[in-house]
N, C-alpha and C positions, 0 to 999 in steps of 0.2 A: 589417473582417469577422470573422469565428470561427465556425467550424464543430465540432459532434460529431455522432457517427455508433454507433449504437445496434446490436449486431447478437448471434444469438443462433449457438451452434456448440456440439458434443462433444470431450471428450478423453478418451481411454481408453476410451469408449464411455456416458461422464457427459456432465450439462448444465453448458455454460460460457456465462457474461452478458458483455458486451464493450462498452466503452464507449470513441472514441478520439477525442480532443480535441484543439485546439490549446492550447498551453499558456498562451497569453494568457486562455481560457477558465477557467482552474484558479485555486481558491482553497483554504484550509485553513480551517476554519471552525468554531465550538463549537456546538453544537443542544443544543436542548430536550431530546430521549430517542432518539428512535429515526431512522434516516435516512427511513423512509417516512414519518413522520409530520411530517417537517421541513419540507416544501413547497419542499425543493430537489434538483436533480437529481445524482447520482455516486453513491458507495461510501461507507463507514463510516469511519472514521480508524484513528491507533493505540490501542495498547492502555490501560486507565484504571482505577482503583481507585473513583472516582466524580465525579460531575456537574463536580466542580473540583479532581480530583485525577488527572494525565494519569503514566500510565508510559511515556510515549512522546514526543519531543518532536513537535509541531504549533505550527507558528509560520504567521504569515502576514503579510505586510511587515515581516518584521524582530522581528515583535510576541506572543507567546507568545499561546495563546486560551484558556487558564486556568491553573491551580492546575501548580505545577513542568513546565510543556510547554514551557520551554527544555531539558527532561535528559529522556535516556533513563535509565529506573529510576533515577528520583533523580540522575541521575549517576554509578551504580556502574557500570554496564554499558555497553559501547562495541559499538552495535549499529548493524545498516545503517539509513540514513537516504537517505530519497529526496530532492534538494532543488531548486532553480532559482533561480539569479540573475542580475543582467543586467551583463553586459561591458563594465565602464566604458570600453574602446577602441572596442568597433562598436556599445556599445547593444543586442546581441543576446541571448538569453536562451541560457543556458547550462545543462544538465541535469547529475545527477553523483548518483553513491550513495556515500556517506564511512559507514566503521565509526565514529563518535563518541561520546561521553559527554553533550556539550551541545553547544549551538547554537555556540557559540566555538571549538568546537575544528574545525569545519568548515578542510577545507585551502585552498580558493581564495575569495576576496573573501566572508571571513566577514560582511561588515555590509551587504551589497549583495544579501540573500535576499529573494526576491520571496516563496517558499513551500517549507515542509520539512516533511516528517511521517515519523516514526519505525517502525521496525518489525525486520525480522531481514532481511539482505542474502541474497539468493539466488544471487548469485556468477553471474551468468548469464557474463560475460565472461572467467568461465575457464576453464580446459581441464582438468578435474577427473571422476573417477567420481563415484556414489553414497556410496559410504565416506567421502572425503573432505569431499565435502559438509557430511553432516551431523556429522562432525569439526569443522568449521569452525564451526558453528552453537552446538554444543556447548562447544568451548575458544575460541571468537573472541568468541563474543557470550553464552555462558552462559545457553542458552535452554533448558538440563535442567528449567527449573522453568517452562514453560509449557506448558498442555497439548497432547499428541498432534503435539507437533515432533521430539523425537528419541526414538529407542528403541535403547539400550544394554543390550549383555550382553558384560560384563569389558571389553575394550578395542575390541568389533566393533559397531558401527554398522549401522542397517538403518531403513529408514521405519517411522513408526508407523501406526497406525489414517489411514483415509480420515473426513475430515469437512468441513463447508465452509469455504473459504478465501478470503480477498482479496488481490490483487494489486495493484502499481501499477508500471509500468514507462515507460519513454522509446525509441519505434523511432526508431533513424534513417532504414530504409527510406524509413516514410511522414512522419516530421518530426510526429510526434502522440504526445500523453500517453497510456498504455494502462493502462484500467482494469478490472480483472477479479473477478469473484465465480465461485465454481467452485462448484459444485453439491455436491462430494463428491470431496477430490484429496486428495496425500499435498505434501510441500513438495518433495520431486524431481521429480514430475509437475508440479505449478506450475513449476518449473524452467524442465521441458520447453516447455511450452506456451508460456511468455513468450519463451524464447530462438525459438521455432518463429512467433512474432507478429515478430519482428526486433528485438527489444529488446536493446539493450546494456548496459542496467541495469535492474535489479527489485528491490522490497522485496516481500516477503510482512508486510502488513499484520494486523489482527485477525481471529480467526478464528471458527468454533463459531457460537454463536448469534450473534455481533457480524456477521456476511458476511451485507451488506446491498446492493441498490441500488434506485436511482430514476432513473431513464431516460424519454427520449420517442423515439417511435415513429411515425414520419407524425404524426397530430395525437392519438394516443393516449399517455397518460400509463401506465406498468406500472412495475409494483416486483418484486425477486427476492428474495427471503428465504428459502433453502434450509430451514434448520432452526427455520422460523417454526410449526412444529407442537406444539413445545414452549414456544410463547409469544415472541412478538417482545422482543428484548432491548434497553436502554434504550442507547447508544454513548457520546454527548454530543461526537464530532468526526466529521467528517466531509471527504473531499474531494469540493470541491462542483465542478461543471460546469454553468457559464453562460453558453453561446455567443449567437452573434446568432441565430444557426439552426441548427435540428439536419437533416442529411440524410435 
């Protein structure tokens, strides 16, 4: 039996929606347009160019869900990717985040992935200050071309403007995969929240108009699309949550 739980909270005075689920209930899937219209529960996935041209890794059962989905930025950028694989010795699921260009670069069990989704590393397991965090996003992951991720003046970094953002992480405290959509937050603020949730690893997925969640609360299905006023953006991939039961 697998379970998932939806909750609503705030961070820095702004709305945050959270799904915490057993890993066995998680998969990465291709969808036709939006999370809200997909019929699935979960959150938006990785960056993309078109319906079959993904700019981030999106793999399920070691199979890419669409065009270029075995690569981060066509294999040109080494970016944070959240993945789950089965340990051949114990049979247990293991979760990790690695900065990779392509699926084959994963440091552990590269041919035993259950799912993987690319984005930007939130470095929640590192003892770093805000300046160093943004420097890593710039230098390590070449994220300066992504809107509202990095603000840089000379050699000085600071948080960019607020916007809707999506994250995925794994909490060793609860043993759950944590999916989060922020109404309006900075990357550094996302990192703080995921650390507070007990996540030892976390990745920033596509944000802005792409940030979307569909959830179940009791017997009610709900959606959360922070930037829906400007229209709900088609996203074409999502992290799907399909538990036996919602708590």
